[in-house]
C-alpha positions in Angstrom: -43.2 -9.7 25.0 -45.7 -11.7 23.0 -47.1 -10.4 19.7 -50.9 -10.2 19.3 -53.0 -9.4 16.2 -56.4 -7.9 16.4 -59.0 -8.9 13.7 -62.4 -7.2 13.5 -64.3 -5.7 10.6 -65.6 -2.7 12.8 -63.1 0.0 13.0 -64.6 1.5 16.2 -64.2 -1.8 18.0 -60.7 -2.2 16.7 -59.9 1.3 18.0 -61.6 0.7 21.3 -59.8 -2.5 22.0 -56.5 -1.2 20.9 -56.7 1.9 23.1 -58.3 0.5 26.2 -56.3 -2.7 26.8 -52.8 -2.1 28.5 -51.0 -4.6 26.3 -47.5 -4.1 27.8 -48.8 -4.5 31.3 -49.9 -8.1 30.5 -46.7 -9.0 28.6 -47.9 -8.3 25.0 -47.4 -5.9 22.2 -50.0 -5.1 19.6 -48.5 -6.2 16.3 -51.3 -4.8 14.2 -55.0 -4.9 13.3 -56.9 -6.3 10.4 -60.5 -6.1 9.0 -61.0 -9.7 8.0 -59.5 -13.2 8.1 -58.1 -13.0 4.6 -56.2 -9.9 5.5 -55.0 -11.4 8.7 -53.5 -14.4 7.1 -51.6 -12.2 4.7 -50.3 -10.1 7.6 -49.2 -13.3 9.5 -47.2 -14.6 6.5 -45.1 -11.5 6.7 -45.3 -10.7 10.4 -45.2 -13.7 12.8 -47.5 -13.4 15.8 -48.1 -15.5 18.9 -51.9 -14.6 19.5 -54.8 -13.8 17.3 -57.8 -12.0 18.9 -60.6 -12.2 16.3 -64.3 -11.5 15.8 -66.5 -14.2 14.1 -68.6 -12.3 11.7 -66.5 -10.6 9.0 -66.6 -10.4 5.2 -64.4 -12.5 2.8 -63.3 -14.8 5.6 -64.9 -15.0 9.0 -63.4 -15.8 12.4 -64.2 -19.5 12.2 -62.7 -19.9 8.8 -59.6 -17.9 10.0 -59.3 -20.2 13.1 -59.5 -23.3 10.9 -56.7 -22.1 8.6 -54.5 -21.1 11.5 -55.0 -24.5 13.1 -53.9 -26.1 10.0 -51.0 -23.9 8.9 -49.9 -22.1 12.1 -50.8 -24.5 15.0 -48.5 -22.7 17.5 -50.6 -19.5 17.3 -53.1 -19.1 20.1 -56.7 -17.9 19.2 -59.0 -15.9 21.2 -62.5 -15.4 19.8 -64.4 -12.3 20.8 -68.0 -12.8 19.7 -71.5 -11.4 20.1 -73.0 -14.9 19.5 -73.7 -17.3 22.4 -74.0 -20.2 20.0 -73.2 -23.8 21.0 -72.3 -24.7 17.4 -69.7 -21.9 17.3 -68.3 -23.1 20.6 -67.9 -26.7 19.3 -66.0 -25.5 16.3 -63.9 -23.3 18.4 -62.8 -26.3 20.5 -62.2 -28.3 17.3 -59.9 -25.5 16.0 -57.9 -25.2 19.2 -59.3 -21.8 20.2 -58.0 -21.0 23.7 -60.8 -18.6 24.8 -64.4 -17.9 23.4 -65.4 -14.6 24.9 -68.8 -12.9 24.7 -69.2 -9.2 24.1 -69.3 -6.8 25.8 -66.1 -7.5 27.8 -64.3 -5.0 30.0 -60.6 -4.1 29.6 -60.0 -5.7 33.1 -61.6 -9.0 32.0 -59.6 -9.1 28.8 -56.5 -8.4 31.0 -57.2 -11.5 33.1 -57.7 -13.7 30.0 -54.4 -12.4 28.6 -52.5 -13.1 31.8 -53.8 -16.6 31.9 -52.8 -17.1 28.3 -49.4 -15.7 29.0 -48.8 -18.2 31.8 -49.5 -21.0 29.3 -47.3 -19.4 26.7 -44.5 -19.1 29.2 -44.7 -22.7 30.0 -44.6 -23.7 26.4 -41.6 -21.5 25.7 -39.7 -22.9 28.6 -40.5 -26.5 27.5 -39.5 -25.7 23.9 -36.3 -24.1 25.2 -35.5 -27.2 27.3 -36.1 -29.5 24.4 -34.0 -27.3 22.1 -31.1 -27.3 24.7 -31.3 -31.1 25.0 -31.3 -31.5 21.2 -28.4 -29.2 20.9 -26.5 -31.0 23.7 -27.2 -34.3 22.0 -26.0 -33.0 18.6 -23.0 -31.4 20.3 -22.3 -34.7 22.1 -22.5 -36.6 19.0 -20.4 -34.2 17.1 -17.8 -34.4 19.9 -17.8 -38.2 19.7 -17.6 -38.0 15.9 -14.6 -35.6 16.1 -12.8 -37.5 18.9 -13.1 -40.7 16.9 -11.9 -39.1 13.7 -9.0 -37.4 15.4 -7.9 -40.6 17.1 -8.0 -42.3 13.7 -6.0 -39.5 12.0 -3.4 -39.2 14.7 -3.2 -42.9 15.6 -3.5 -42.0 19.3 -5.4 -45.1 20.2 -5.2 -48.9 19.4 -6.7 -50.1 16.1 -9.4 -52.0 18.1 -10.4 -49.0 20.2 -10.6 -46.7 17.0 -12.8 -49.3 15.2 -15.1 -49.3 18.1 -15.4 -45.5 18.2 -16.0 -45.3 14.5 -18.7 -47.9 14.7 -20.4 -46.0 17.6 -20.7 -42.8 15.5 -21.5 -44.7 12.3 -18.5 -43.8 10.4 -17.6 -46.3 7.6 -14.2 -45.8 5.9 -13.9 -48.5 3.3 -11.9 -46.9 0.6 -8.9 -47.7 -1.7 -6.7 -44.7 -0.7 -6.6 -42.1 2.1 -4.8 -38.8 2.6 -4.8 -36.3 5.5 -5.0 -32.6 5.2 -4.3 -30.2 8.1 -5.8 -26.7 7.7 -4.6 -23.8 9.7 -5.2 -20.0 9.8 -2.0 -18.2 9.0 -2.3 -16.1 12.2 -1.8 -19.3 14.3 1.2 -20.4 12.2 3.3 -17.4 13.2 5.8 -18.2 15.9 5.3 -16.4 19.2 1.9 -14.9 17.9 0.0 -13.9 21.0 -3.7 -13.1 21.2 -5.5 -10.9 23.7 -8.9 -12.0 25.1 -10.9 -10.2 22.5 -8.7 -11.6 19.7 -9.0 -15.1 21.1 -12.8 -14.9 20.9 -12.6 -13.5 17.4 -10.1 -16.2 16.4 -12.3 -19.0 17.8 -15.1 -17.7 15.5 -12.6 -17.6 12.6 -11.5 -21.2 13.2 -15.2 -22.2 13.4 -15.9 -20.6 10.1 -12.8 -22.3 8.6 -14.2 -25.7 9.9 -17.7 -25.1 8.4 -16.4 -23.9 5.1 -14.1 -26.9 4.9 -16.8 -29.3 5.8 -19.3 -27.8 3.3 -16.7 -28.1 0.5 -15.7 -31.7 1.4 -19.2 -32.9 1.8 -20.2 -31.2 -1.5 -17.3 -33.2 -3.2 -18.1 -36.4 -1.3 -14.4 -36.7 -0.7 -14.0 -37.4 3.1 -14.6 -36.4 6.7 -13.8 -33.2 8.6 -13.4 -32.3 12.3 -12.0 -29.5 14.3 -9.3 -29.8 16.9 -8.9 -27.9 20.1 -5.9 -26.2 18.6 -8.2 -24.3 16.2 -7.0 -26.4 13.3 -9.2 -28.3 10.9 -8.5 -31.9 10.0 -9.6 -33.5 7.0 -9.5 -37.3 6.2 -9.8 -37.4 2.3 -10.5 -40.9 0.9 -11.6 -42.3 -2.4 -12.0 -45.5 -4.4 -10.8 -43.7 -7.6 -7.1 -43.3 -7.1 -6.4 -41.8 -10.5 -8.6 -38.9 -10.0 -8.0 -38.4 -6.4 -4.9 -36.2 -6.5 -6.4 -33.5 -8.6 -9.6 -33.6 -6.7 -7.8 -33.1 -3.4 -5.8 -30.1 -4.8 -9.1 -28.5 -6.1 -10.7 -28.9 -2.7 -7.8 -27.3 -0.8 -7.6 -24.4 -3.3 -11.4 -23.8 -2.8 -11.1 -23.7 0.9 -8.3 -21.2 0.6 -10.3 -19.2 -2.0 -13.4 -19.0 0.2 -11.6 -18.0 3.4 -9.8 -15.3 1.5 -13.1 -14.1 0.0 -15.4 -14.4 3.0 -13.0 -13.6 5.9 -10.1 -12.0 4.1 -7.8 -14.4 6.0 -4.8 -16.4 4.7 -4.8 -20.2 5.2 -2.1 -22.7 5.1 -2.8 -26.4 4.2 -0.4 -29.3 4.7 -1.0 -32.6 2.7 0.4 -35.9 3.7 1.1 -38.7 1.2 -1.2 -41.4 0.1 -1.8 -44.5 2.1 -4.0 -47.5 1.3 -4.6 -48.9 4.8 -6.5 -47.2 7.6 -3.8 -48.4 10.0 -1.3 -46.1 8.2 -3.5 -42.9 8.2 -1.5 -41.5 11.0 1.6 -41.6 8.8 -0.1 -39.3 6.3 -1.1 -37.1 9.2 2.5 -36.8 10.5 3.5 -35.9 7.0 0.8 -33.2 6.7 2.1 -31.7 10.0 5.7 -31.8 8.5 4.5 -30.2 5.2 2.6 -27.4 7.2 5.9 -26.3 8.7 7.1 -25.1 5.3 4.6 -22.2 5.6 7.7 -20.5 7.1 9.3 -20.3 3.7 6.3 -20.3 1.4 4.0 -17.8 3.3 0.2 -18.1 3.6 -2.4 -19.3 1.1 -0.4 -22.3 0.0 -1.2 -26.0 -0.4 2.0 -27.7 0.8 2.3 -31.4 -0.4 4.9 -33.5 1.3 5.9 -35.2 -1.9 6.6 -31.9 -3.7 8.5 -30.6 -0.7 10.8 -33.7 -0.5 11.4 -33.8 -4.3 12.5 -30.2 -4.2 14.8 -30.3 -1.3 18.5 -29.5 -2.2 21.4 -27.6 -0.9 21.5 -23.9 -1.5 24.7 -22.0 -2.4 24.8 -20.3 1.0 28.5 -19.5 0.8 28.1 -17.7 -2.4 25.3 -15.6 -1.0 27.4 -14.8 2.1 30.4 -13.7 -0.1 28.1 -11.4 -2.2 26.5 -9.9 0.9 29.9 -9.3 2.5 31.3 -7.5 -0.5 28.2 -5.3 -0.8 28.3 -4.5 2.9 31.9 -3.5 2.6 31.0 -1.2 -0.2 28.0 0.2 1.6 25.8 -0.8 -1.4 22.3 -0.8 0.1 20.2 -1.7 -3.1 22.6 -4.6 -3.9 22.3 -5.8 -0.3 18.5 -5.8 -0.8 18.7 -7.8 -4.1 21.0 -10.2 -2.3 18.4 -11.1 0.3 15.6 -11.2 -2.3 17.7 -13.8 -4.2 18.5 -15.7 -1.0 14.8 -15.9 -0.1 13.9 -17.2 -3.5 16.8 -19.8 -3.4 16.0 -21.0 0.1 12.3 -21.4 -0.9 13.1 -23.3 -4.0 15.6 -25.5 -2.1 12.8 -26.1 0.5 14.6 -25.1 3.6 12.7 -25.7 6.8 12.7 -23.3 9.8 15.7 -25.1 11.5 17.9 -25.1 8.3 16.9 -21.5 7.6 17.9 -20.6 11.2 21.4 -21.8 10.6 21.7 -19.5 7.6 20.4 -16.5 9.7 23.0 -17.3 12.3 25.8 -17.4 9.7 24.8 -14.0 8.3 24.9 -12.4 11.7 28.2 -14.0 12.6 29.7 -12.7 9.3 28.5 -9.2 10.1 30.1 -9.4 13.5 33.4 -10.6 12.0 33.4 -7.9 9.3 33.1 -5.3 12.0 35.8 -6.9 14.2 38.3 -6.9 11.2 37.4 -3.4 10.2 40.1 -1.9 12.6 37.6 0.8 13.6 36.9 2.3 17.0 34.9 4.9 18.8 31.4 4.6 17.3 28.7 2.5 19.0 26.5 0.4 16.8 22.7 0.9 17.3 21.9 -2.8 17.4 23.7 -5.9 18.6 24.0 -9.1 16.4 22.5 -11.1 19.2 19.4 -9.0 19.4 18.9 -9.0 15.7 19.3 -12.7 15.5 16.7 -13.2 18.2 14.3 -11.1 16.3 14.9 -12.9 13.0 14.5 -16.3 14.6 11.2 -15.3 16.2 9.8 -14.0 12.8 6.7 -15.9 11.5 8.0 -16.3 8.0 11.3 -16.4 6.3 10.7 -13.2 4.3 10.1 -11.3 7.5 13.3 -12.8 9.0 15.5 -11.9 6.0 14.0 -8.4 5.9 15.3 -8.0 9.5 18.8 -9.2 8.5 18.8 -7.1 5.3 18.2 -3.9 7.4 20.9 -5.0 9.8 23.4 -5.6 7.0 22.6 -2.2 5.4 23.0 -0.5 8.8 26.3 -2.4 9.2 27.6 -1.2 5.8 26.7 2.4 6.7 28.3 2.0 10.1 31.6 0.6 8.6 31.6 3.3 6.0 31.2 6.0 8.7 34.0 4.4 10.6 36.2 4.4 7.6 35.6 8.2 7.3 36.3 8.8 11.0 39.4 6.6 11.0 40.6 8.0 7.6 40.4 11.7 8.8 42.2 10.8 11.9 45.0 9.1 10.1 45.3 11.9 7.6 45.5 14.6 10.3 48.1 12.6 12.2 50.1 12.0 9.0 50.0 15.7 8.1 51.2 16.7 11.6 54.0 14.1 11.4 55.1 15.5 7.9 55.0 19.0 9.3 57.3 18.1 12.2 59.7 15.9 10.2 59.8 17.2 6.6 63.5 18.2 7.1 64.4 14.6 7.7 65.8 13.3 4.4 64.8 9.7 5.6 61.1 10.6 5.9 59.1 8.3 3.7 55.8 6.5 3.3 57.1 3.6 5.3 58.3 5.7 8.2 54.9 7.5 8.4 53.0 4.1 8.2 55.3 2.7 10.9 54.5 5.7 13.1 50.8 5.3 12.6 50.9 1.4 12.8 49.0 0.9 9.5 49.8 -0.9 6.3 51.1 1.3 3.4 48.4 0.1 1.0 45.6 1.0 3.5 47.2 4.3 4.5 47.7 5.4 0.8 44.1 4.6 0.0 42.8 6.5 3.1 45.2 9.5 2.6 44.1 9.8 -1.0 40.5 9.6 -0.1 40.7 12.3 2.6 43.2 14.8 1.0 42.6 14.1 -2.7 46.3 13.7 -3.3 49.2 11.4 -2.4 51.6 11.3 0.5 54.7 12.2 -1.8 52.9 15.0 -3.4 52.1 16.5 0.0 55.7 15.9 1.2 57.3 17.5 -1.9 54.8 20.4 -1.8 55.6 21.2 1.9 59.3 21.0 1.2 59.1 23.3 -1.7 57.1 25.8 0.3 59.7 25.8 3.0 62.4 26.2 0.5 60.7 29.3 -1.0 60.5 30.9 2.4 64.2 30.4 3.0 65.1 31.7 -0.4 63.0 34.8 0.1 64.1 35.6 3.6 67.6 34.3 4.2 71.1 34.4 2.5 71.5 30.7 2.9 73.3 28.8 0.2 71.3 26.4 -2.0 72.9 23.2 -0.6 72.1 24.5 3.0 68.4 25.1 2.1 68.4 21.6 0.4 69.6 20.0 3.6 67.2 22.2 5.7 64.1 21.0 3.8 65.0 17.3 3.6 67.2 16.9 0.4 70.6 15.3 0.9 71.5 16.0 -2.8 71.4 19.8 -3.7 71.6 18.9 -7.5 68.4 16.9 -7.1 66.9 19.7 -5.0 67.5 22.2 -7.8 65.8 19.9 -10.4 62.8 19.4 -8.2 62.5 23.0 -7.4 62.5 24.0 -11.0 60.0 21.4 -11.9 57.6 22.8 -9.2 58.2 26.6 -9.8 59.5 26.8 -13.3 62.8 28.5 -12.0 66.1 27.3 -10.4 66.5 28.2 -6.7 69.1 30.9 -7.6 66.7 32.5 -10.2 63.9 32.5 -7.7 66.0 34.1 -4.9 67.3 36.9 -7.3 63.7 37.6 -8.3 62.2 37.6 -4.8 65.1 39.6 -3.2 65.0 42.7 -5.5 
């Protein structure tokens, strides 16, 4: 649809033309109507149109004056004059001002329709030609941009010979005569995550995000006059920073990187990672700075998103973490089923590995050691029967696939807390079992004067120290207290219901010394066996 503006000082004519011409049938929409040329110009400034249909005689600014102004300021607008004057001078002016049609009143709606159809054919041809030119210009710009990006990427990555790179740079007019160079690789955090998969819709969205990242980076770098920017097919943005002022360069580079991160956070609410290679002074060595930038970017794993990672700082900060110390602490807290302390252990470990600049591979070794330690603790716990909810192998796979160290350590912290709870439950299950078996054994063998802690532990196949701890935890008392208590209870029953002698009762309940039996009985009951028997047999 083309937009047409009707200009005539007579309201009746405006209404008649507006109502009688079937605008849409001929490919137009009536954008509006004005009383004179001055009003029409004001309308056009705010509401672009394709065609102006105007009368000649109007107050303030007539149709010829309007046509003259349109030919000067809006040459693309087509003009149709509808006049009651068959005047040659008007016709000559109309030709000079580029008027497409000079129509004499009266004119029928059908005649107007024919004129509009002819004009539409011309407008269609012009639009098609403009579109073709625009497409050619766009293709040319795109081609030039691709040549520029390819040349810059080959230079940054060192993927072609020096001579080939020089030819490519000359072809796109890229002059890089500077004292110092440095490469930055900029990546959206969503791409940095290992195993991150995108569906088709997210792929389209992410391509737009990467395009925005490139444009923001380019705008900031160009504003700072600090280097060249291009976008790779991997959705990363590559920046070749260069300067002749080496002393100021480092801080300037950092400021640029922080501004890129800040704008992406603010505009797109997306985290960004930036890796910075070291400084080089020869264009032939730019690829070394690029390789270091890639290496630095890998440390997003421990540092998370929205960081500028400089290879110099990373290498200076690298040292060995006290992994053995952390493993010992974690093991002790798992054994004690201390969940909060386990969480703190992993928080401290994350901080330590980050400060020591552990890369993904080195951190992976630590993750493996944690899982191995948990498996060994469970193996040595001497428990049985309960099935764990997760296997160490599955947990390790999930931890190694995590995009960042914090995520991986959170997975292991949960696993260690679960292991502590599992071991604790197994202790309770095992402890109750041992206590029940011990009580049954005591009940059946209390009359044996040789019954002891060692004989019970030998029967249960468990160490005396572990059994004592378990037995005390389950029963709330010691083995000897239970044994003596049971023997005294059995002795009371015999004293109450039989005429057995004291030495006979002593032997029956496991005492081979009747004197010692009497002392023990009085200590428990406050009476001698004889006194107790007399009192109970009355």
